[in-house]
C-alpha positions in Angstrom: 119.7 124.6 142.2 119.0 127.9 142.2 120.0 130.5 139.4 123.0 132.0 141.2 124.8 128.6 141.7 123.8 127.4 138.2 125.4 130.5 136.7 128.9 129.7 139.0 128.6 126.5 137.3 128.5 127.4 133.6 130.8 130.1 134.3 133.4 128.1 136.0 133.1 125.1 133.0 133.6 128.1 130.6 129.7 128.7 129.1 126.4 130.9 129.6 123.0 130.3 128.8 121.0 132.5 126.2 117.7 132.7 124.8 116.8 134.3 121.2 113.0 134.1 121.1 111.7 130.9 122.3 115.2 129.0 122.0 117.4 128.3 124.9 120.8 127.9 123.9 124.6 127.5 125.6 127.6 130.0 124.6 131.1 129.9 125.0 132.5 132.4 127.3 135.9 132.4 124.7 133.4 132.9 121.8 135.0 129.4 120.7 131.5 128.6 119.1 128.2 131.0 119.0 125.6 128.8 120.1 124.9 125.4 121.1 120.7 123.8 121.7 118.9 120.8 120.9 116.3 120.9 118.3 113.7 117.9 117.7 112.5 119.7 114.3 115.1 120.7 112.1 118.5 118.8 111.6 120.0 115.9 112.7 116.4 114.9 114.2 114.8 115.8 111.1 116.9 113.7 109.0 116.9 110.7 111.2 113.2 111.0 111.4 112.7 110.8 107.6 115.5 109.0 106.3 116.3 106.6 109.7 115.9 103.4 108.1 112.5 102.7 110.3 112.0 99.8 112.4 114.6 97.9 110.5 117.7 100.2 111.7 119.9 98.6 114.7 118.9 100.7 117.2 115.1 99.6 116.5 116.3 95.7 116.2 118.5 96.3 119.8 115.7 97.3 121.8 113.6 94.2 120.0 111.2 96.0 118.2 109.4 94.0 115.9 105.9 93.5 114.3 103.2 93.4 117.0 105.6 94.7 119.7 106.4 98.4 120.5 108.6 98.4 123.2 108.8 101.0 126.6 111.9 102.3 127.0 113.6 104.1 130.0 116.9 106.1 128.9 118.9 106.5 131.4 121.7 108.7 130.0 119.5 111.3 127.4 122.0 113.4 126.8 120.5 115.6 123.9 117.6 113.0 123.4 118.4 111.5 120.0 117.9 108.1 120.4 115.1 108.6 122.8 113.7 110.9 119.9 114.2 108.5 117.1 112.6 105.4 119.2 109.8 107.6 120.4 109.9 108.3 116.3 109.1 104.2 115.7 106.1 104.5 118.4 107.8 104.0 121.6 106.5 105.2 124.8 110.3 106.8 126.3 111.0 108.1 129.4 114.2 110.0 129.5 116.5 110.8 132.4 119.5 113.4 132.5 121.2 114.0 135.4 122.7 117.4 134.1 120.7 120.8 134.9 122.1 122.7 132.0 121.5 120.0 129.8 118.0 119.4 130.9 116.9 122.6 130.7 118.3 122.3 127.0 116.1 119.0 126.9 112.8 120.7 128.5 113.3 123.7 126.2 113.7 121.5 123.0 110.5 119.2 124.4 108.6 122.4 124.7 109.4 124.1 121.2 108.5 120.4 119.5 105.3 119.9 121.4 103.6 122.5 119.5 104.9 121.7 116.2 102.5 120.5 113.7 105.0 117.8 112.7 106.6 116.2 115.6 104.0 117.2 118.4 102.8 113.5 118.5 106.0 112.4 118.6 107.5 114.1 121.3 104.0 113.3 123.2 105.3 109.7 123.7 108.3 111.2 126.0 108.7 111.8 129.3 111.2 113.7 131.0 112.7 114.2 134.3 116.0 115.5 135.6 117.5 113.2 138.2 120.3 111.3 139.1 119.4 107.6 137.2 120.9 105.7 140.3 118.8 107.6 142.3 115.5 107.2 140.2 116.2 103.3 139.8 116.5 103.0 143.6 113.1 104.3 144.1 111.2 103.4 141.1 108.0 101.3 141.6 108.5 98.0 140.5 105.5 97.7 138.7 107.0 100.4 136.5 109.8 98.6 134.9 109.9 99.2 131.6 110.4 96.7 128.8 113.5 98.0 128.1 116.4 100.1 129.7 118.7 102.3 127.3 122.2 103.1 128.6 124.6 105.5 125.8 127.3 106.1 128.8 129.8 108.9 127.8 132.8 106.9 126.8 136.1 108.1 128.2 138.1 110.3 125.7 141.7 108.8 125.6 143.9 111.0 123.0 144.3 114.5 124.9 145.3 115.7 121.5 142.4 114.7 119.7 139.7 117.5 118.3 136.4 116.7 120.1 133.2 117.6 118.7 131.5 120.8 120.1 128.8 119.4 121.5 131.5 116.4 123.4 133.0 119.2 124.7 130.4 120.6 126.2 129.2 117.6 127.5 132.4 116.5 129.1 132.7 120.3 130.9 129.2 120.1 132.0 128.7 116.1 132.9 132.4 114.5 133.0 132.6 110.7 132.0 130.0 108.2 133.7 132.1 106.9 136.0 128.9 105.0 137.6 127.9 103.5 134.5 129.4 99.7 135.6 126.6 100.6 138.7 124.1 101.8 136.7 124.5 98.7 134.8 124.2 96.5 137.4 120.9 98.1 139.0 119.4 98.3 135.9 119.4 94.4 135.5 116.7 94.0 138.0 114.6 97.4 137.5 113.8 95.9 133.3 111.0 93.2 132.1 113.1 92.5 129.1 116.9 93.8 128.2 119.2 96.4 128.5 120.8 97.8 125.6 124.3 99.5 125.8 125.5 102.0 123.1 129.0 101.5 122.3 131.8 102.4 120.1 132.9 99.7 117.9 135.9 98.4 119.5 135.2 99.5 122.6 135.5 97.1 126.0 132.3 95.6 127.3 130.7 97.4 130.2 131.7 96.5 133.6 134.0 93.8 131.5 130.3 92.0 131.2 129.9 89.9 128.1 126.4 90.9 126.7 123.9 87.9 125.9 124.1 89.3 122.2 124.9 92.3 120.1 123.4 94.4 117.5 125.9 96.3 115.2 126.0 99.0 112.9 129.3 100.8 110.7 130.7 102.3 114.1 128.3 101.9 116.7 128.2 98.3 118.6 124.6 97.3 121.2 125.1 95.2 123.7 122.4 93.1 124.9 121.8 91.9 128.2 118.8 90.0 130.2 117.3 91.0 133.8 118.6 89.2 136.9 
């Protein structure tokens, strides 16, 4: 995508890109917020890295992590990369896929900054990133490259139009929209994985594609639905 098309799409969504030193960020044209960027060094990612609960946390259990086994994970809905970063922190080799060109630019910038930071460089060395449509990526993936786990965190439709949505969710909805192809993605993923597919859902949400999972791992506000390959 060339810069002119990208800038036109950003402007239509109400944003612009900005550089502050090494940090690439997104700004709102209406000044409703100053900057939005992805950071694997400080903030929430640092807190989860230091205090996230290790291999006993729900996410680790959902992907099947156990003594003597650390799975390879393909995250087909990378978003801000938070869960991928947690899994890499725990030792997983993670491949992230994100279809939004803008979010991909923010992710790549965050990975570049983290790669030269002493505390997290080893962690992000376990992460590979591709800007692509996940359906296309899975369609052409070599059968010999199947990961142990495919991880999905589809954008959950926001039902209450009057409710306040967090800044990052507003950005994702404006740039990406709801993941209307999630049902198809789950179907395809089941033939492209070795051990399991993990689908992250809000607690109480309906099952993706109406398909009951083989098992679940639950936390306070989140449910991880686990599907086996076919």
